[in-house]
C-alpha positions as a Markdown table, in Angstrom:
| # | Residue | x | y | z |
|---|---|---|---|---|
| 1 | Met | -34.6 | 21.0 | 1.0 |
| 2 | Asn | -36.9 | 22.0 | 3.8 |
| 3 | Tyr | -39.3 | 19.3 | 5.2 |
| 4 | Pro | -42.5 | 19.8 | 7.1 |
| 5 | Ser | -41.6 | 16.8 | 9.3 |
| 6 | Lys | -38.4 | 15.4 | 10.7 |
| 7 | Leu | -39.9 | 11.9 | 10.4 |
| 8 | Ile | -40.2 | 12.5 | 6.6 |
| 9 | Glu | -36.7 | 13.9 | 6.4 |
| 10 | Ala | -35.3 | 10.9 | 8.2 |
| 11 | Ala | -37.1 | 8.5 | 5.9 |
| 12 | Val | -35.9 | 10.4 | 2.8 |
| 13 | Asn | -32.4 | 10.3 | 4.0 |
| 14 | Glu | -32.6 | 6.5 | 4.3 |
| 15 | Phe | -34.1 | 6.1 | 0.8 |
| 16 | Lys | -31.3 | 8.3 | -0.6 |
| 17 | Lys | -28.8 | 5.7 | 0.4 |
| 18 | Leu | -30.2 | 3.3 | -2.2 |
| 19 | Pro | -28.3 | 3.3 | -5.6 |
| 20 | Gly | -29.9 | 5.6 | -8.2 |
| 21 | Ile | -32.2 | 7.3 | -5.8 |
| 22 | Gly | -31.7 | 11.0 | -5.4 |
| 23 | Glu | -33.4 | 13.3 | -2.9 |
| 24 | Lys | -36.4 | 14.2 | -5.1 |
| 25 | Thr | -37.1 | 10.6 | -6.0 |
| 26 | Ala | -36.7 | 9.6 | -2.4 |
| 27 | Leu | -39.3 | 12.2 | -1.4 |
| 28 | Arg | -41.7 | 11.1 | -4.1 |
| 29 | Leu | -41.5 | 7.5 | -2.8 |
| 30 | Ile | -42.0 | 8.6 | 0.8 |
| 31 | Leu | -45.0 | 10.7 | -0.1 |
| 32 | His | -46.4 | 7.7 | -2.1 |
| 33 | Leu | -46.1 | 5.5 | 0.9 |
| 34 | Leu | -47.8 | 8.1 | 3.1 |
| 35 | Lys | -50.8 | 7.9 | 0.8 |
| 36 | Gln | -51.2 | 4.2 | 1.2 |
| 37 | Glu | -53.1 | 2.4 | 3.9 |
| 38 | Glu | -51.0 | 1.6 | 7.0 |
| 39 | Glu | -51.5 | -2.2 | 6.4 |
| 40 | Lys | -49.9 | -1.9 | 2.9 |
| 41 | Val | -46.9 | 0.0 | 4.3 |
| 42 | Thr | -46.5 | -2.5 | 7.1 |
| 43 | His | -46.5 | -5.4 | 4.5 |
| 44 | Phe | -43.9 | -3.5 | 2.5 |
| 45 | Ser | -41.7 | -3.0 | 5.5 |
| 46 | Glu | -42.1 | -6.6 | 6.7 |
| 47 | Ala | -41.2 | -8.0 | 3.3 |
| 48 | Ile | -37.9 | -6.1 | 3.3 |
| 49 | Gln | -37.1 | -7.1 | 6.9 |
| 50 | Thr | -37.9 | -10.8 | 6.2 |
| 51 | Met | -35.8 | -10.8 | 3.0 |
| 52 | Arg | -32.8 | -9.3 | 4.8 |
| 53 | Arg | -33.1 | -11.6 | 7.7 |
| 54 | Glu | -33.8 | -14.9 | 6.0 |
| 55 | Ile | -32.0 | -14.7 | 2.6 |
| 56 | Lys | -29.2 | -17.2 | 2.2 |
| 57 | Ser | -26.2 | -17.6 | -0.1 |
| 58 | Cys | -26.3 | -20.8 | -2.1 |
| 59 | Lys | -23.6 | -23.2 | -0.8 |
| 60 | Lys | -22.7 | -24.2 | -4.4 |
| 61 | Cys | -22.8 | -21.1 | -6.6 |
| 62 | His | -23.1 | -18.2 | -4.1 |
| 63 | Asn | -26.4 | -17.0 | -5.7 |
| 64 | Phe | -29.1 | -15.6 | -3.4 |
| 65 | Ser | -31.4 | -18.3 | -2.3 |
| 66 | Asp | -34.3 | -19.1 | 0.1 |
| 67 | Glu | -32.7 | -22.4 | 0.9 |
| 68 | Asp | -29.1 | -23.7 | 1.4 |
| 69 | Val | -29.0 | -24.6 | -2.3 |
| 70 | Cys | -30.6 | -22.3 | -4.8 |
| 71 | Asn | -33.4 | -23.5 | -7.2 |
| 72 | Ile | -31.0 | -23.4 | -10.2 |
| 73 | Cys | -28.4 | -25.7 | -8.6 |
| 74 | Ser | -31.1 | -28.0 | -7.3 |
| 75 | Asn | -32.9 | -28.2 | -10.7 |
| 76 | Lys | -32.3 | -31.7 | -12.1 |
| 77 | Ser | -33.0 | -30.6 | -15.6 |
| 78 | Arg | -30.1 | -28.2 | -15.7 |
| 79 | Glu | -26.8 | -29.3 | -17.5 |
| 80 | Asn | -24.7 | -29.8 | -14.4 |
| 81 | Ser | -21.4 | -30.3 | -16.3 |
| 82 | Leu | -21.6 | -26.7 | -17.6 |
| 83 | Val | -20.9 | -23.7 | -15.3 |
| 84 | Cys | -21.2 | -20.0 | -16.3 |
| 85 | Val | -19.0 | -17.8 | -14.2 |
| 86 | Val | -20.4 | -14.3 | -13.6 |
| 87 | Glu | -19.4 | -11.2 | -11.6 |
| 88 | Asn | -22.6 | -10.8 | -9.5 |
| 89 | Ile | -26.2 | -11.9 | -9.0 |
| 90 | Arg | -27.5 | -9.3 | -11.4 |
| 91 | Asp | -25.7 | -11.0 | -14.2 |
| 92 | Val | -27.3 | -14.3 | -13.3 |
| 93 | Ile | -30.7 | -12.7 | -13.6 |
| 94 | Ala | -29.8 | -11.1 | -16.9 |
| 95 | Ile | -28.6 | -14.4 | -18.4 |
| 96 | Glu | -31.6 | -16.3 | -17.0 |
| 97 | Asn | -33.9 | -13.8 | -18.7 |
| 98 | Thr | -32.6 | -14.7 | -22.1 |
| 99 | Gly | -34.1 | -18.2 | -21.6 |
| 100 | Thr | -31.3 | -19.8 | -23.7 |
| 101 | Tyr | -28.9 | -21.0 | -21.0 |
| 102 | Arg | -29.5 | -24.3 | -19.3 |
| 103 | Gly | -26.3 | -24.9 | -17.3 |
| 104 | Leu | -25.3 | -23.8 | -13.8 |
| 105 | Tyr | -23.7 | -20.6 | -12.5 |
| 106 | His | -20.9 | -19.5 | -10.2 |
| 107 | Val | -21.0 | -16.0 | -8.7 |
| 108 | Leu | -17.6 | -14.5 | -8.1 |
| 109 | Gly | -18.9 | -11.7 | -5.9 |
| 110 | Gly | -16.9 | -9.1 | -7.9 |
| 111 | Ile | -13.9 | -8.8 | -10.2 |
| 112 | Ile | -10.2 | -8.2 | -9.6 |
| 113 | Ser | -9.6 | -4.5 | -9.1 |
| 114 | Pro | -6.4 | -3.4 | -7.5 |
| 115 | Val | -7.6 | 0.3 | -7.5 |
| 116 | Asn | -10.5 | -0.7 | -5.3 |
| 117 | Gly | -8.4 | -3.1 | -3.2 |
| 118 | Ile | -10.1 | -6.2 | -4.6 |
| 119 | Gly | -7.7 | -9.1 | -5.2 |
| 120 | Pro | -8.2 | -12.8 | -6.2 |
| 121 | Glu | -8.5 | -13.8 | -2.5 |
| 122 | Asp | -11.6 | -11.6 | -2.2 |
| 123 | Leu | -13.5 | -13.6 | -4.8 |
| 124 | Asn | -15.1 | -17.0 | -4.9 |
| 125 | Ile | -12.4 | -18.6 | -7.0 |
| 126 | Gln | -11.3 | -21.4 | -4.6 |
| 127 | Ser | -14.8 | -22.7 | -4.4 |
| 128 | Leu | -15.0 | -22.7 | -8.2 |
| 129 | Glu | -11.9 | -25.0 | -8.3 |
| 130 | Glu | -13.5 | -27.2 | -5.7 |
| 131 | Arg | -16.7 | -27.5 | -7.7 |
| 132 | Ile | -14.8 | -28.5 | -10.9 |
| 133 | Asp | -13.2 | -31.4 | -9.1 |
| 134 | Lys | -16.2 | -32.5 | -7.0 |
| 135 | Asp | -19.0 | -32.1 | -9.6 |
| 136 | Arg | -17.0 | -33.1 | -12.7 |
| 137 | Ile | -17.4 | -29.9 | -14.5 |
| 138 | Leu | -16.5 | -30.2 | -18.2 |
| 139 | Glu | -16.8 | -26.6 | -19.4 |
| 140 | Val | -16.6 | -23.2 | -17.7 |
| 141 | Ile | -18.0 | -20.2 | -19.5 |
| 142 | Met | -16.5 | -16.8 | -18.5 |
| 143 | Ala | -19.5 | -14.4 | -18.8 |
| 144 | Ile | -17.8 | -11.4 | -17.2 |
| 145 | Ser | -18.3 | -7.8 | -18.5 |
| 146 | Pro | -15.6 | -7.0 | -21.1 |
| 147 | Thr | -13.8 | -4.3 | -19.2 |
| 148 | Met | -10.1 | -4.0 | -18.3 |
| 149 | Glu | -10.8 | -5.4 | -14.8 |
| 150 | Gly | -13.1 | -8.1 | -16.3 |
| 151 | Asp | -10.4 | -9.2 | -18.7 |
| 152 | Thr | -7.9 | -9.3 | -15.9 |
| 153 | Thr | -10.2 | -11.5 | -13.9 |
| 154 | Ile | -10.8 | -13.8 | -16.8 |
| 155 | Tyr | -7.1 | -14.1 | -17.4 |
| 156 | Tyr | -6.3 | -14.9 | -13.8 |
| 157 | Ile | -9.0 | -17.5 | -13.5 |
| 158 | Ser | -7.9 | -19.1 | -16.8 |
| 159 | Lys | -4.4 | -19.6 | -15.3 |
| 160 | Val | -5.9 | -21.1 | -12.1 |
| 161 | Leu | -8.1 | -23.5 | -14.0 |
| 162 | Gln | -5.4 | -24.5 | -16.5 |
| 163 | Lys | -4.3 | -27.5 | -14.5 |
| 164 | His | -7.9 | -29.0 | -14.3 |
| 165 | Gly | -7.9 | -29.7 | -18.1 |
| 166 | Ile | -11.4 | -28.4 | -18.7 |
| 167 | Lys | -12.9 | -26.5 | -21.6 |
| 168 | Leu | -12.7 | -22.8 | -20.9 |
| 169 | Thr | -14.8 | -20.5 | -23.1 |
| 170 | Thr | -15.8 | -16.9 | -23.0 |
| 171 | Ile | -18.9 | -15.1 | -24.4 |
| 172 | Ala | -18.6 | -13.7 | -27.9 |
| 173 | Arg | -17.9 | -10.0 | -28.4 |
| 174 | Gly | -21.6 | -9.2 | -29.1 |
| 175 | Val | -21.2 | -7.3 | -25.8 |
| 176 | Ser | -19.1 | -4.2 | -26.6 |
| 177 | Phe | -15.9 | -3.6 | -24.7 |
| 178 | Gly | -16.6 | -1.6 | -21.5 |
| 179 | Gly | -20.2 | -2.7 | -21.4 |
| 180 | Glu | -21.9 | -4.3 | -18.4 |
| 181 | Leu | -23.8 | -7.6 | -18.9 |
| 182 | Glu | -26.8 | -6.5 | -16.8 |
| 183 | Tyr | -27.5 | -3.6 | -19.2 |
| 184 | Thr | -27.0 | -5.7 | -22.4 |
| 185 | Asp | -30.2 | -6.5 | -24.2 |
| 186 | Glu | -31.4 | -10.1 | -23.9 |
| 187 | Leu | -31.0 | -11.0 | -27.6 |
| 188 | Thr | -27.4 | -9.8 | -27.7 |
| 189 | Leu | -26.6 | -11.5 | -24.5 |
| 190 | Ala | -28.2 | -14.8 | -25.6 |
| 191 | Arg | -26.2 | -14.7 | -28.9 |
| 192 | Ser | -23.0 | -14.0 | -27.0 |
| 193 | Ile | -23.5 | -17.1 | -24.9 |
| 194 | Val | -24.6 | -19.4 | -27.8 |
| 195 | Ser | -21.6 | -18.1 | -29.9 |
| 196 | Arg | -19.1 | -18.4 | -27.1 |
| 197 | Met | -15.5 | -19.1 | -28.2 |
| 198 | Pro | -12.5 | -20.9 | -26.7 |
| 199 | Tyr | -10.6 | -18.6 | -24.4 |
| 200 | Glu | -7.4 | -19.0 | -26.5 |
| 201 | Asn | -9.2 | -17.5 | -29.5 |
| 202 | Tyr | -10.4 | -14.6 | -27.3 |
| 203 | Leu | -6.8 | -13.8 | -26.4 |
| 204 | Val | -5.8 | -13.7 | -30.1 |
| 205 | Lys | -8.5 | -11.1 | -30.7 |
């Protein structure tokens, strides 16, 4: 694509690096920004820079946070003996949007995937163990996308947590195999959490 300005071309190339943004979409966004007042574009740019510079990882659950401990972990009204284990922060947002879950979370930061070079040591599994002992967790819900890699991750964690004597459950199969939690509609996701089953039953199925 030919551009009238190298500045526009450079900006388009940066926007193209964002997931789901192709060259045409990137150009459309850049042209939109060029139509805005300079002050608005400055605010946009500053918001991105401030977010990247000041965002933190929650010391307890590894969720993104403005403080050392996120607003979910610090919320006294949450059920602190119940932890929902998810793959990433997008899954936290998806479950929170259902409005039905009142426990805490633990973000693994990925799933076990030998093909992609991701092993158990690359995930936040050790800190999950530490939380169980320290915070007296009674139940862990495995809310991980039902894919081959997701099931492998659930199985591995179940073996690790076996010695802790806690209740281990997994979301019901309202989420189809191979599906991603973040793309599941809120009603289906909510029912999957409410209808969670003991992990042993999940293995039988």
